[in-house]
N, C-alpha and C positions, 0 to 999 in steps of 0.2 A: 668678578663676573657672576651674573645671576644664572644659576643652574635651573634649567627648565625641568619640570616633572615630565616623566615619560607619558606620552599620549597614546591611549589604546582606543581604537575605533572598531566596533563590532558591526558588521554589515548583516542585517537581518534580525528581526525581533520575534523569531520563532522559538521553539524549544531549545535548540542548541545555543542560539545567541543570547537568550535571556538567562539560561543556566550559567553561561560563561560570565555574563555581566553580574549576576547574583553572587557568584563565587568571588570574583575579583573585588567587588564592592565590599562584601561582608568581611573578606580577609584583610582588607587594607584601609577601610574607611576611617578608622580611628587614627591611622598613621598619615593619612592624606598623601599617599605615595604617587598616585597616578591621576592623570586626567582621563576620565572614562566617558565614552558616549556610545550609544547604539543608534545607528541610522537604519531606518526601515522605509523601503520604497512605497509600501502600501499605506492605507489609511487606518489600519488596525494592527494590533499585536496578535501573535499566535501562529503566523505562517500557515502551515498545512493543518493546524488545529483551528477549527472554526465552528464553535457551538452556535446553534441557531434555534429558531422556533418554527413549527409548522403544525397546523391543525390543533393548536393548543398544547402541543407536546414539545419537549426539549429534544432536539436531534443534533447529530453531528454531521456536518458536511464533509469533514475530513477525517482525521484520526478518530477512531471509535473505541477500540478495545484496549484494555490492559492485558497484555499477552502473558498470563501467568502471574499470580499475585505473590508467590513466595520468592522473595529476593528482589522484587521490582521496586525501584526507587519511586516510580510514579504512584504505585499503590501506597507506599509509605507516606508520601506527601498528601495524597488524597485522604488518608486516614487522619493525618495530623491536622488538616484544615476542615475536617468534618464534611467532606464532599461526597461521601458514600450514601447519604440519605437525602431525600428531597420530597416535599409534599406535591410538587408538580410531576406528572408522569414523564418518564424519559425513555429514550430508545433502549430496547432490550432490557428493561428493568427486571423482567422475570426470567432472564436467560432464555434458554430454549425450552419453552413451556410444554410443548407437545411434539410427538413424533410427526415429521412432515408427511403429507399426502403426496405421493408421486403419481402424476398423470401424464400419459403419453398423448402426443398430438392425435387429434381425432376424438378425444374425450374418454380415453380408457384409463380408469384408475388401476394402477398396477398392484398386484398381489405382492406382499412382502417377500414371498418365496422367490420372486423374480428380482426384486430390488436389493435385498439384503446381501446375497452372495457377491454381487458386483460391487456394492458399497464396501464390504469387507475386503474384497480383492484390492480395490483402489487404495483404501487406507493402509493396508499392509504393504503394498508396493511403495507407497510414499514413506512409510516407516522404514522400509529396507533402504531406500535411497538416502534417508536421513540418519542411518546408522542405529535406528531404534529396534529393528527386527534383526536378530543375530542368530548364529548357528546354535547358540545355547537356549534358544526359545523352547518353551515347553513342548512336549510332544502333542500330537493331535492336529487340530486345525491350524494353529499358528505355524507348526513345523511344515505343514503342507504349503502354506503361503510362502514360507521361507524358501522352500525348494523351487517353487514357481518363480520367485523373484531372482533367485540365484541363476536359474536357467535363462531368464530374460537378460540378466546382466552379462552373462557369458556370451550370449548371442550378439549383443550390441557392442561389446568390447573386443570382439574377435578380430576386428580390423584396425588395430592400433591402440588398444587399451582405452583408458578413461578419457584421454584427451579429446576434446571437441565432441564429447558425448552429451546428448540432450536428455532432459527429463522426459520430454515428449516421446522420443524414440524408445526409451526404456519402458515407459508405461504401456505403449502399444505392443511391445514384445511380450510384456507381462500378460496382456489381454489375450494375445495369440496363444501363449503357453497355457493359459487357463482353458481356452476353448479346446485345445488338444487333450487336456487332462479330463475333461468332462464329456467328450464327444459321444461316448456310448451310454452315458448315464441319464440323460434328460430327454423326455418326450417333447414332441412339438406341441406348441400351445394351441388352444382353441378359444374362440370367442374374442379375439383381439383384432378383428378386421384384417387389414392387410399387413399387420405386424407379425413377423416371425419371432421366435425366441431369440435368435442371434441378433436380429435387428433391434429388438427391445434392449437386449443386454448392452449392445454397442451404444444405444441412445442414453442409457443410464450412465455408462462409463464416460461418455462425452459430457454429460451433465456435471459429473464430478471434475472433469478436466476444466470445464468453464469456471467452476468455483475456485479451482487451484490457480487459474489465471488471475482472479481478483485477489487472492492471498498474496501472490508473488509480484503482481503488476506486469508479468511477462504476457504480452498480448498473444503470443504463440509459444506453447510449451516446448516446441522444437528449438527455440532460441534460449531456453533456460538451462544453464550448465548443470550437469548431473553430479560432478565431483564436488562442487561447492555446497551441495545440500547437507553434507555431513559436517561442514564447518559452522553452519547456522545454528545458533543456540536459542532455546526457549526457556523461560523460567517455568518451574513446576507450579502446579496449582491451577485453579479454574481461570478462565478468561471472562472478564466482566467489563461492563461499561461504568461510567462515572455518573452518579445521580445528578450532581450539580453541574455536570458538563466538563469536558476536557479543558475548556477555557479557564476553569477555576484553578487548575494547576498552573497555567501560564500567568494568571493574575496574581497568584501567590508568589511566584518567582519574581515578578516585576514589582511587587508591593514594597520591597525593601529599597528600591532604587529612588534616589531623589527626583523630584519633579524636574522635567526638562532633560533628564539624562537620555531618555528614549525620544528620538525625534522622528515623527511620522512624515510621510510624503517626501522623503529624501532618497530619491532613487540614484544610485551610483551609475555613471555612464563610462567611467574610465578609472583604472587603477595604475598609476605610475609607480614603479619601484626601481631599486638599484641592485641588479644582480652582481655587478662588479663595483668595487670601491671607486669613488670619484675623488678621493683624497690624493693630493700630490705628496704630502709628507705629514707626519704626525702634527696635529694641532692646526693645520692649515687646510681650509676647505674651499674648493673653487666655487664661484658663483653658480648656483644651480637652481635657485628658486625654491629650495626645500626648507630654508630656515633651519638647517641642521637635522630636520626630520626626513628620513629617507623615503617615505611613502606619501604620495599625493593623490587624494581622491577628488574626482570631478563629478559634480551632480547635474541632474537634468535641468536645474534652474540656472546653471552657469557658475554656481559657487564652487569654491575649492577648499579643501581641508587637508592639512598635512598631519601626518601621524608617525609615531615610531613603530607601532605595530598595528596591523589590521587583521582581525579574525573574520574570515569570509565564511558565512554560513548559508549562502544561497544554495538552491537545489542543484542536483546533478544536471537537471534539464537546462537550467540557466547557464551552468558551466559548459555544457555541450554547445550551446549557442555562442558562448564567449570565445570558444577556441576556433570558430570559423574564421576563414582568411580575412573577411571584411568586417569582423566585429570590432577590433581595436579596444576591447574591454581591458586587456592587460597590456601594458606598455613598459618595457618590451614584452613580447609574448611569453607565455609560460614555457618552461623547459620541456624537452621532448618526453621525459619520463612521466611528467604530469599530464601532458596532452594525450599520450598514449593510453594512460589509465582511464582518463575521462572518456576517451573515444570507445574503448573496449567494453566498459561496464554498461549494463542495460538500465534504462530508465523508462518505465511504462506509464500508461494512463489508466487509472481506475476511477470511475465515477459512480456516485450513488444517486439513485432516483427515488424520490418520495412521491407517492400519489395518495390523494384523499378520495375515499369512496364517496360517490354521490349519494345523498340521502334517499333518492328515488331509484337507486340501483337495485335490480332484482337480486344480484349477488348469488353466490353458490347456495344450493340447498344443503341442509344440514347433513345429508348422507355423505357429502364429500369430505367431511371432517372426521378423523379418527376418534375425536372426542365425543361425537354424536351431539354436540351442542347445536342448538338452533340459533345461537348468537355468534357473531364474529366470523371473520374471514379465516379460512384455514391456512396453515403454513404449507405453501405449495412448492413442490419440486417439479420442474417442467422438462419432459423428455421429448425432443423434437426429432422429426425425420431429418436425414442429412440435407444440407442446403440445396443440393442439386437433384434431390429425389423428385420423381414425378408424382409421388404420393403426397407431397407437402401441400398444406393449405396455402393457396397462392396469395391470399390477402394478408397473411402474416408477414410483416416487414422483415427484411433481411437482418436488421440490427437487433431483432428480438431473439434470433435463433441460437445465440450462445449465451442466453440469459438462463441461469440455472434455477432461480427461485423467485418467488414473490410472496412476502410474508408480512403480517402485521408487525409493527415495531414492538408491540407487546400484546398480550392476550386481549381480544375484543376491541383493539384499537381500530379506528377507521382509517388510520394512516398506514399505508403499505410501503415496503421497501424492496427495491431490486438493485442488484450490483451489475456494473458493466466494466469490461476491460478491453484494451486494444483498440482496434479500428471501430468497433461498435461504440465504445465509450467516446471516442472522438466524434463520431457521426452524431451521437446524441447531443453534443454541445451545440451543433448548428441547427438542430431541429426546433421548430416552433412548438410551443406547449400544446397546441391543438393537434399537431401531427403525432406527438408522443401519446396524448390521451387516446386518440383514435386507434393508434397502433396497439396499445395495451388493451383497449376495450375489445378490439377484434380478436386478439390473441387469447385473452383470458376467457372471453365468452365462448370461443370455439373449444377451449379445453374443458370448460365447465358446463357445456351444453347439456340440458337436462332430459335425457331419456332414462328409463329405469335401468338399474343394473341387471345384467343378464342373470338368469337363474342358474346357469352353468357354474358349478363350484370353482371352475378354473378361470372364470371370466369376471371382470369387473367393468362392464361396459356402461359408459355414461352417455353414449350418443349412438347414432346409427352406423358409425364406423366409416362413413364416407368423409375422409379428411378434407376433401375439396368442396363439400356441400356448404353453401352459405346459409342453409336452413339451421345449421347448428347454432348460429349466433343469435337467431331471432328470438327464440322463446326464453332465453335466460341471459339477456344482455347485462354485462357488468359495466357500470358507468362510473367515471371518475370526474370529480368537479374541479380539482386543482392539482398542480404538479410543481415540484421543486427539484432542481438538479444541481449537482456540483459541476464545475467546468475547469478542472485542473489542467487539462491539456492545452488550452488556448490562453490561459492566464499568463501574461508575459512575466509575471513575478515567480512563476513556478515551472511552467511548460511540462507538466507531468505530475505524477503522484509520488512514487517512491522507487528506489533502486533495486536491481537484482543483478546477480552474477550471470552474465550472458555467455553463451558458448563462444569460446575464443578469449575470454577473460578469466580471471581467477581471483580468489580472495586477496592475493598479493596486490592486486590493483586497488583494493580498498585501503591497504596499508600505504600505498603510494599516494592515494588521495589525501591521507592524513599528514603527509610529509610537509613540514614548513619550508618556506623559501626565504632567502636563498639557502641551498643545502649547506650544512655545517662546514665552514672553512675557517673557523676561528684560529686554527694553527698558523694561518698565513698572516704575516705582518700587515699586509694591505687589505685584509678581508673587509668585505662590505658589512654594514650593520646586520646583525643576526636577527632572526625571527621577524622579518618585515611582514610577510604574509603567512598567516596560519589558516588552517582549514578545519571546519567543524561541520557537523550535520550527519544525518543517518547514513549517507553514502560514504562516510569516512570511518565506519566502524566495522572491523573484520568479522565479528560474530553476531552482532545485533543490528546489522543494516536493515533498512526499511521500517524501523520501528521508532516510536517516540522515545523509548528508553535508550535506544542506540544514539539518538540525537542528544539526549540528556548526558549520557556518558561522554560523548565527544566534546560537549561544551565544558564539562569539568576537566577533561584531558587538556584542552588548550589553555584554560585558565591556569591549571596547575603547571603547565609548561612555562608560562610567563612568570608565575610566582617563583618557580624553581630557578629560572634564569636570573631574576633579580636577587634571589637568595644567594646564588653563587657569586654575585657581584658585591655581596655584603650590604645591599640596599634594603632587602626585605628579610626579616627574621620571622620564622614561623612561630 
């Protein structure tokens, strides 16, 4: 009898899938132990990594940052393949080159004395939520923030502890506690038009909340679980971008694979598997069409491929669509523990929007930039009136109002970048380029309208203070010539950007995501074949979810799981 080599099929050619393929191939290629292939539904490799070009610069449509360089496997690979330097300009190549300029709606540049206390408050509240700010913090300002955060935490946990507590509710309690603590200490502001001090502070706080939404992909921070924040781990060291692009990491992982191993345009429509054994007795297999391989993959072109093991690396968004009643992606359906984990975890939409400044744009005057440079667009932080406020500029579109910033992708670049999350990010995907350009031009022009700064030392007035005046935009119109946006929410191969632990779920659900199928039943004589369906991807990592390195680790984990399995059978020797 001819013994067939085990066939391993990896679904998805993103970071997790190609890492698993790289590991399996390099560990066993000389022994020729497996039939290995990667099937990718799209026309490119990389998944949610998609390096592109815009305005002559290298940009990232998806994954952008190495989150901490000390201990990061991504940074190690980037160094090994010399991807940290490039002659072509790239996104964020100079890091954060200057302090941002914060402007409130109506054209008021905010004094650091207004912005910095709220920025510190927000940062320390998040540090507390993540377990970085502790009772042992040094005395002085940090200790004061610790006491504020502790007070906020006690308030929000008073009705049932940490369970079902959101980051959003904790942050707002922290802001309320701050206001109580400084109630008698601060004078009312002058020279900021209709803005009061409290309204400005709330707008700055909301600006940071909007940034946090893009970091986590939670469209609403009231859906982001508070307890899970302490489980999430960051690598130490600075956060940087990759000069030659994130795609260079992907291409390096794929470079060791033989031609044809990665198959593009192969979208899986159904995964048949065997949760229970179909064998009547040892050595006898019923006619089942599996040719002794327990998993059967159906593709959109009607073709079929059988496998012993399938590593599923599709996004959590795709898995959420797969567990709907009418999907039929998994046959039979996934077991309840897996479905419940998929349902409970959060998966949000974050999109990036790149705009190119028009050569004939008036642009901001140099006085708006802290650097006093006459060249280049400043790093802008945008503080808006609340969406329902009567003071708001009526022509600023609703989808702009939770955009925290607009910044050049590096100093003096004509390409600007803004981030969107949640329903605004989804709305952006359906807008025409002209609508986006008009919306940004109206918004930015109204923020940068050029009246002189008021002489009052407490005021940094950049316009006449009438937020609804359309005159604000006329004299200093900022024009854009081109736009490029990501569309992760509506792309059927992703249906979102990255995962988060939602209120009602926990990091235990991330562990459940990583559990292979069928569950281990090897002690039973009639057990079905083991490790039929394995799961990898950022949403399967307990402490590094939502990151490329989390996806990388998960790919290694599942490759090692299979290698260990065959080692225990005496087929593979490490």
